[in-house]
N, C-alpha and C positions, 0 to 999 in steps of 0.2 A: 921374218921370212927367211927360210934357209935355202931356197932355190934361186939360182941366178936367173935373171931375165934382162933383156934389153928394155930400155925405157921408151922405145918407140911405141906410139899409139897404134896398135895393130888393128883397132876397130875402124880406122880410116883406110878405105880400099886403095888409096893412092900410095900407101906405105907398103913396101915389099916385105914379104915374109923372109925370115932367115933361111939360109940354105940347109941348115942342119941343126937339130936340137936333140936332146936325149930322150925326152918324153913328149908325145903328142896326145892330148885328150881330144877325141872327136865328139863334139856335141856339148853344148853348154846348157843342158837342162839340169834337173836336180842331181842326177847321177854324175854328170860331167863336172858340175860345180863342186860336189862333194869330193870327187876324186882329186881335182886340182887343189882344193883346200887341204886335203889330207897330205898330198905331196909337199905342199908348201910348209906344212907344220911338222914335217918328218924329222927324224933324228938328225942332230947337227952333222953327223957323218956324211950327209948328202949335200953338204955345201958344194957349190960349183956345178950341180946338176941343172941343166936348162930344160924349160918346159914351155909348151904353147898349147892353148885351147883353141880349136877351130870350130866355128859355128856357122852353119849355112844361112840361118836367118839373120835379119838385121837387128836382132835383139837376143838377149839371153833368157833363159827360163824354160825353153821347150814347151811341153804341154802344160806347164804351170804359167798361166798368163792372165793378168788382171787388166781389164779395159776400163778406162774412166768414162763414165756416162752419167748424166743427171746428177753430177756431183758425187757419185758413189764409185767405189771400186767393185767391178763386176767380174767374177771369176769365169773365164771362158773354158778353162780346163778344170783341173782339180780344185775343189772348193771346200772339202772337209778334212780336218785332221782326224782321220780314222784311227781307232784304237788309241785315242789321245792320251790315255794314262800310260801307254807304253810306246809312245811316238817320240822319236828322237828330235823331231822338229818342234814339238809343242813347247818345250822349254825355251826355244829361241824366239818365240813371237814377241813377248814383252821385252826381252833383251835387245831386240832390234827396234824398239820404240813403237811397236804395233799393238793392236788391241785383241786380246784373246777373249772370244765370246763362247761362253759355256752353255748357252741356251740349248736344251735337248733338241735333237732332230725331230721332224714331224712325221717320220716314216710310218709310225704305227697308228696314225690317226687317219680318218677320212672326213674331210670338211663337210659340214652340213649333213653328215650320215648319208651322203649321196649314193644311191643304189645299194647301200650297205647299212642295215640297222646295226646298233651296238652288238646284237646277238650274231649277226653276220660277220662283223669284224672279229669277234672272238672266235668264231668257227674258222675263219680264214687263217687266223694266227695259229690255231691248233693244227690245221691242215698243213701249213708250211713247216711247222715244227716237226710233224710226223714225217714229212718228206725229208727234212734234214737228217732225222734219225735214221731213216732207211739208207740214205747216202752214206752216212758215217759208218753204219754197220757193214755196208758193202766195201767201203774203203779199208776198214779194219781187216777184211778178208783179202785185200789186195786187188779188188776188182776195179778196172779202169774202163768204164762204160759211159755211154751218153747219160748224163744226169737225168734226162727225161725218162729213162727206163724206170725210174723210181717214183714217178707220178702214180697216184691212185688212178687206175684205168677209168674209173667212173667218177673221178673227182670233179666236183662242181667248180673248183677254183684253179684248175690247171692253166687256163688261158691267162688268168690274172698273175699267176706265179711266173709264167713265161714273160709277161710284160715286165715284171720286176727283174727277171734275169737280164733283160735288155739293159736295165740300169746297173745291175750288179756286175755283169760280165761283158756287156757290150755285144752279147749274142744270146740266142735262145738256148734253153737247157739241152736241146738235142745236139748242139755243137760244143758242149762243155763237158770235159772229162770229170766224171764223178770223183775220181781220186784227187785231182787237182782242186776241184771245188771244195772238197772236205779239208784240204790242207791250209786253206786261207785262215789267217789269224784275225779274230775279231773279238775285242774285249767288250764291245757294246758301248763304248764311250766315244762320242764324236763331237768335236768342237770346231769352231771356225775362226778365221782371222777377219776381223771387221773390215779392214782396208783391202783385204784380198790375199789369198794364199799365194798367188802369183807374185804379189808385192813382196812377200816374205822371201821367196826364192830369189827374186831380183836383188834384194838387199844383201842376202848371203853371197850372191855372186859378185858383189862389188869388190870383195877381197881379191878376186882373181882377174879383175878387169885389166890390169896391166899386162897380162899374158894372154889375153883373149882377142882373137881376130874374128869379127863378125863378117857377114856377107862372104863367107869363105866355105864353099861346098867341097867336101872331099869326094872325089869321083872314083878313085882307084887306090888300092894299097898293094904295092908290088912287094912280095915277100921272097923273091927269088935270089936276092943278094944278101950279103952280110948285114946290111942295114935295110930297114923298111923304107920304101920310097912311096911317098904320098903325092898323088896328082890332084890338085885342087883348082878351083875356079880362079885362084889368084897365084898360080904357079906351083912348082914342085918343090919338095923338101924331103930330107931323109931324117929318120929317127931310129933310136935303138928300141924303143918301146912305144906301142900304141894302146891306149885305153879307149875302146870303142863303145860309146854310150848312146848311140842313135836307136830309134825304134826298130824292132825286129823286121818290120815291113821293108825297110830300106836295104837290109842285108838280104832278105829272102828274095827280093826281086832284082837284086844286084844294082840298085841305084848307087850303092857303094860296093864296088867290085873288089874282091880279094883275089889276087893272082899269085901263084896258081890257086884255083878254087879249093875250098875245104868242104867236101861233100857232107861230112858229118855235121858241120855248122849250118850249111844250107838246109839240111833235113830238119835240124832242131828248130831253126827259126820258122820253118813252114809248119811245124807241129805246134807252135805257140804263136798264132797270128794275133793281130790286133783286131778287136771288135770295135764297135763304134757307139758313142753316146754323144748326142748333140743338144745344145742348149739354145733357148731363146729367152732373153731378158726383156720384159715388157713393163712399161708403166701402166697403171690402171687408175682411172679417175673414180672417185668415190670409194677409195680403198677401205674406208671405215666399215664397209659391209662385210669385210673379211677379218677373221681372227688372225692376229699375227702368228707367223711361223706354224702354219697348218698345211696339210697336204690334201690334194684332191686328185683322185683318179676318176676321170669322167666316165670310163667304161670298165666293167669287170668281166665282160663276156668275150673279150678278144685281146690278143697280144699286140694288135696294131693300134696302140693308144699310148698317150704320154702321161707322165706324172707332173703335177703342177704344185710348186711350192708357193703358197700364198703369203705375201708380205714377209719375205725373208728379212731378218734384222728389224722387223717392224716397218720396213720401207713401203711406200705406195707402189709396189711392184709385184709381178708374178714371174717366177722362173720356171719355164717349161723344160722338160727333160725327155728326150726320145732316145731309144736304144735299138740296137740290132738292125735287122733288115729294114725296119721302118725308117730308122735314121739314115741308113745308106741311100734309100730311095729318095727321101726328102732332100738330102744334101745334093744328090745328083741333079735335082730340079732347081737348085739355087736357094739363096736365103729367103726369098719371098715365099717359097713353098713351105718352109718351116713355120714362118709366122702365120700363114694362111691356115695351115693345119691346126696350129695351136688355137687360133681364134675360132675356128669352126667347132673344135671340141668344146671350148668354153661356152660358146653360144648354145650348143646343144644341151649342155649341162645346166647353164645358169640363165638362159634367156637371150632373145635376139638383141636386147639392149647392150649386151656385153661388147659387141664388136666395135661400136663407136667409142667405148671407154678404153680400148686397148691401143697401145702404140709400141711397136718394136723399137728397142734402142740398141740391142747388141745380139748378134746371131753367130754361133760358132760354126766351124766348118773343118773339123779335124780329118774327116774322111777325104776331102778334096785338097787338103793341105799337102803339097808335094814333099814336105819334110816330116810328116807324121804318118799320113795315109791310114789313120785310125786313131782310136783314143787310148785304149789300154788292152793288155793281153789276156787271153784265156787259152788254156791248153785244150786241144781237140781230144775227143775220146781216144784212148789208147796212147796218148802222148804226154801224160803227166811227167814222165821221166825226162822230157826234153828240157825242162827248166834247168835241171842239174847239168845236162850236156852243154847248155849254153855257158855255164860257168867254167868249163874246161878251157884253159888258154890254148892258143895256137902257137906251137913252138916256144912256149914260155916267153913270148914277146908281143902277142896280141891278146888283150884281155877284154872280155865283154862285161858290161854292167848296165843295169837299168831296171825298171820295174818288172820287166819280163824275166829277169834272172833271179828275182827275189823268191825264195822258197816258201815264205809265209805271208809276207805283206806285198805280194804282187799286185799290180794295178794301182799302186799308191805312190805319192811323191816321197813319203818317208821310206818306203821300201826301196825306191830308186836311190835315195840318199845313202842308205845303209850299204847298198850294193856298190855304189861308187867308192865308198871308203874301203870296202873289201878288195875291190880290184886294185886300188892304189897300194894297199898293203902287199898284195900279191906281186905287183909290179916292182915295188921296192925290194922285195925278197929276191926277185929275179935279177935285179941289179946288184945284189949282194949287200943291200942296205937294210937297216933296221926300220920297222914301221914306227908310227907315232909312239911316244912314251905313253903308256897307259895312264899315267898320272896327269897327263895334259888335259886341258879343256877340250872336249870332243869337237872335231871339226864338222 
């Protein structure tokens, strides 16, 4: 480790923060952990530089969070290593003593051929591929419009495609920029961490635990003086550099206020808001009725429906997934509403006996979580360029990073991780220090 730090355990709220450090990383999710690790592995010329990571929650990991239930690790946030063959975190799974599961995702299947014959499923796949082609052609022309503009006006599958957009984007296609949607990088390879993706991020965060203060919410960053002054729930401190890795929503609504305000930054965060995806993990009795790792959409005629992953990892469980306005409405009504909706859909599809076979064991609530207020970002129509605007530092001393600033792998933990490393390198350059040696093991 090349960065100096006090050996105080900052995770204990009774221990005071230092009055001044060189670098503060705000947020201990994937981007914040990556930024802090990058700083700690920086060129030896940075010896003597002090750093602190401030996290509002009482845990690290951010929107990567694995809950233990029924003896299993259940991912409440990110759960898939998307584009796994080009994912910087995939190689870390087994190195951290966890299990990399390469079972293909179930997304292209429809369990029991429910409401969709094999011919229907093929037709839907063709319709979605044609939609994607139309979006790509428009993006090549530089068009930044609602992605829904490229639906077939008479398309049979438009509602089902919008339901899937709720899972992909956390929003319906009418709220999604066609240019931004086309920019997403997807190699089609998706793997999982058996013990939980959140567990992987947690383990990677152990390296920065000595410089991490949890239960420490940053309320204000005053940039009016020669040093940045941070006002937190555990007191104030000053820093030369701040790497801000919190969700866009907290900046847009000024839960974390930057003074004097930065209008361009506020506009950009508003242009790339967080959508919502909510999960319900349920146990199911008589799980042998279901083929492991299959997918069920109970309805294809409406976007107001959920997707159901049957027996993930072969477990006797069902993982329900709701997106967009459906998820916002259900979360507003509380965890019981999410389970009730899931149970009602499964009963409608599979028979009245299903309700007594189901039991909710874990329900997410990212929309009502005060430190996320959403799940992952999407650019609004006309705002695809705002992701790049978010990467522009403020006075070369406030640097933003997170999944929302990722140009290609936005909405993913590995995209956030890559952005955290980028911001750390930019911060080091602003301090006149060299970034990590390219020959080093990546952080």
